[in-house]
C-alpha positions in Angstrom: 0.0 0.0 0.0 2.9 2.4 0.9 4.6 1.7 -2.4 1.4 2.3 -4.3 0.9 5.7 -2.6 4.5 6.7 -3.3 4.1 5.9 -7.0 0.9 7.8 -7.2 2.4 10.9 -5.7 5.4 10.7 -8.1 3.0 10.5 -11.0 1.0 13.5 -9.8 4.2 15.5 -9.4 5.4 14.6 -13.0 2.0 15.7 -14.4 2.2 19.3 -13.2 2.8 21.9 -16.0 6.3 23.3 -16.5 6.9 26.8 -15.3 6.6 29.3 -18.1 10.0 31.1 -18.7 10.1 34.8 -18.0 9.9 36.5 -21.5 12.9 38.4 -22.7 12.1 42.1 -23.1 11.5 42.9 -26.8 14.0 45.3 -28.5 11.1 47.1 -30.1 9.7 48.1 -26.7 12.2 49.4 -24.0 11.5 48.3 -20.4 8.9 50.4 -18.6 11.4 52.3 -16.6 13.0 53.5 -19.9 9.7 54.0 -21.8 9.3 57.5 -23.3 6.1 59.3 -23.9 6.9 60.7 -27.3 3.9 60.5 -29.7 5.7 59.3 -32.8 2.4 58.2 -34.5 1.0 61.7 -34.4 4.0 63.1 -36.3 3.9 60.2 -38.8 0.2 60.9 -39.4 1.0 64.6 -40.0 3.5 63.5 -42.8 0.8 61.5 -44.7 0.5 62.5 -48.3 3.6 64.6 -48.4 5.4 64.7 -51.8 8.6 63.4 -50.1 7.0 60.0 -50.2 6.8 60.2 -54.0 10.5 61.0 -54.7 12.5 58.6 -56.9 16.1 58.0 -56.1 19.2 57.5 -58.4 20.6 54.2 -59.6 17.2 52.7 -60.2 16.4 52.7 -56.5 12.9 54.2 -57.1 10.7 55.4 -54.2 11.7 55.0 -50.6 9.7 52.3 -48.8 7.0 53.6 -46.6 8.4 51.4 -43.8 11.6 53.3 -44.1 10.4 56.8 -44.2 8.0 56.3 -41.2 10.9 54.8 -39.2 13.1 57.8 -40.0 10.2 60.2 -39.0 10.0 58.4 -35.6 13.8 58.8 -35.2 13.5 62.4 -36.3 10.8 63.1 -33.7 13.0 61.6 -31.0 15.9 63.7 -32.2 13.8 67.0 -32.1 12.6 66.1 -28.6 16.0 65.0 -27.3 18.8 66.4 -29.5 22.1 64.5 -29.9 25.3 65.4 -31.6 23.5 64.9 -34.9 21.8 68.2 -34.2 25.0 70.2 -33.9 24.2 73.7 -35.1 27.6 74.5 -36.6 29.2 72.7 -39.5 32.4 70.7 -39.0 35.2 70.0 -41.4 34.0 68.8 -44.9 36.3 65.8 -44.5 34.2 64.6 -41.5 30.8 66.4 -41.5 28.5 65.2 -44.4 26.4 68.4 -44.2 29.6 70.6 -44.7 30.7 68.2 -47.5 27.3 68.7 -49.2 27.5 72.5 -48.5 24.2 72.1 -46.7 23.0 74.1 -43.7 23.6 72.6 -40.3 20.0 71.7 -39.7 18.5 68.4 -38.6 15.9 68.5 -41.4 18.7 68.6 -44.0 20.5 65.7 -42.2 17.5 63.5 -42.2 16.7 64.2 -45.8 20.3 63.1 -46.6 19.7 60.0 -44.5 16.9 59.0 -46.8 19.2 59.3 -49.8 22.0 57.4 -47.9 19.7 54.6 -46.8 18.3 54.2 -50.3 21.8 53.8 -51.9 23.2 51.6 -49.1 20.4 49.1 -48.8 17.3 50.2 -50.8 15.8 51.5 -47.7 16.5 48.4 -45.6 15.9 45.5 -48.1 19.6 44.7 -48.5 20.5 44.8 -44.8 23.3 42.2 -44.8 27.0 42.7 -45.4 27.9 44.1 -48.8 28.0 41.1 -51.1 30.0 42.7 -53.9 33.4 41.1 -54.7 35.5 44.0 -53.5 33.7 44.0 -50.1 34.5 40.4 -49.3 37.8 41.5 -47.7 35.7 43.2 -45.1 34.0 40.1 -43.8 35.5 40.4 -40.3 33.9 41.3 -37.0 35.2 44.9 -37.0 34.8 45.6 -40.7 31.6 43.9 -41.8 28.9 46.4 -42.7 25.4 45.8 -41.7 21.9 47.3 -41.4 20.0 49.8 -43.4 22.9 52.2 -43.5 25.7 49.7 -43.8 27.8 50.7 -40.8 30.6 48.6 -39.3 31.8 48.2 -35.8 35.2 49.8 -36.4 33.4 53.2 -36.4 32.7 52.9 -32.6 35.6 55.1 -31.6 34.7 58.1 -33.8 32.7 59.7 -31.0 32.2 59.0 -27.3 28.5 59.4 -28.0 28.5 56.4 -30.4 30.0 54.1 -27.7 27.3 55.2 -25.2 24.6 54.8 -27.7 25.7 51.3 -28.5 25.8 50.3 -24.8 22.3 51.8 -24.3 21.0 49.8 -27.3 22.5 46.6 -25.8 20.8 47.4 -22.5 17.5 47.7 -24.3 17.3 51.5 -23.7 16.8 52.5 -27.3 13.6 52.6 -29.3 14.0 50.2 -32.2 10.7 51.2 -34.0 10.6 47.7 -35.4 7.0 48.1 -36.6 8.0 51.2 -38.6 11.1 49.9 -40.4 11.5 47.0 -42.8 12.6 43.8 -41.0 16.0 42.4 -42.0 15.1 39.1 -43.6 15.6 37.0 -46.7 18.5 35.8 -48.9 21.1 38.1 -50.5 20.6 37.9 -54.3 24.4 37.9 -55.0 25.9 35.8 -52.2 22.9 33.6 -51.8 23.5 33.8 -48.0 20.9 34.8 -45.4 21.0 38.6 -44.8 21.0 37.9 -41.1 24.4 36.2 -41.3 27.0 37.9 -39.3 30.7 37.8 -40.0 33.9 37.3 -38.0 34.1 37.1 -34.2 34.2 39.3 -31.2 32.1 42.4 -30.4 31.7 43.3 -34.1 29.4 40.3 -34.5 27.1 41.7 -31.8 27.2 45.1 -33.5 26.2 43.6 -36.8 23.3 41.7 -35.2 22.1 44.8 -33.3 22.1 47.1 -36.4 19.9 44.5 -38.2 17.5 43.9 -35.3 17.2 47.4 -34.0 16.8 49.8 -36.9 16.1 52.7 -34.6 19.6 52.3 -33.2 21.0 51.9 -36.6 19.4 55.2 -37.8 20.4 57.2 -34.7 24.0 55.9 -35.0 24.1 56.8 -38.6 22.9 60.3 -37.9 25.8 60.9 -35.6 28.3 59.3 -37.9 27.3 61.6 -40.7 28.4 64.5 -38.6 31.7 63.0 -37.4 32.9 60.5 -40.1 31.1 60.9 -43.4 34.0 59.1 -45.1 32.7 55.8 -43.7 30.0 55.8 -46.4 30.6 55.4 -50.1 27.4 56.9 -51.4 28.1 60.0 -49.3 31.7 60.3 -50.5 30.5 60.0 -54.2 27.5 62.2 -53.5 25.2 59.6 -55.1 23.1 59.9 -51.9 20.7 62.8 -52.6 19.1 65.5 -50.4 15.7 65.9 -51.9 14.3 69.4 -51.3 10.8 68.1 -50.8 12.1 65.9 -47.9 13.9 68.8 -46.4 10.6 70.6 -46.6 8.7 67.7 -45.0 11.1 67.4 -42.0 11.2 71.2 -41.6 7.4 71.2 -41.4 7.4 68.3 -39.0 10.0 70.0 -36.7 7.8 73.1 -36.5 4.8 70.9 -35.8 6.6 69.1 -33.0 7.9 72.3 -31.4 4.5 73.9 -31.5 2.9 70.9 -29.9 5.0 70.1 -26.8 2.7 67.2 -25.8 4.3 65.2 -28.6 7.5 65.1 -26.6 5.7 64.2 -23.5 5.9 67.8 -22.1 2.9 69.8 -21.0 
């Protein structure tokens, strides 16, 4: 009788449901303590129908994907509400500052218009988010040098500004808005290399950087905005000036900036 009771209790214990693991916080939604109150959607709605959405870009890139422009508008809203080094009001050296190189005013609306042109040439607005698959780029398939994400940035850029290092650490700690629902996801197979775009190259911290720039486009865009002001030579389409600044997009971002500043509740201020 005692043996029967013991077996019965063991069976009951084995039949209990396993404990559900604690879910890992999503990169698209920072933890509650870091959650901002910025109303990105209100600004995106304000941009609806603007002619910037209709622009066609060089080298047969065509129109920018809606899920690229809306992500940049979200990043732009964040920048207007909480300015970074990307918003520097004075031009730097043309060898480093993309706006100076383009002889463009040191205004955030001009920078973000250039970011559209840059992203379109680097990855078609996020479609080609893996490492550059061209023959000449194969030598860069290492942790520090492999380019990744919408703007094709590599980890060896991390020392160009102290702000970049801090931004990277914040992104790893899930303190950065990724806007994953507003950018194109990094998926699929590269048409040239036939390898998954999510493949990361090399070893060390550079591998983590590649993964983060693909999974958190909000980080990728913010990082790129700062890089354009401190090390524009990192980007081929900027150096060749194939990346365009569309006047209609400067106009759109200028109007959105005025709208944000006139409606402080967008930034969570009363």
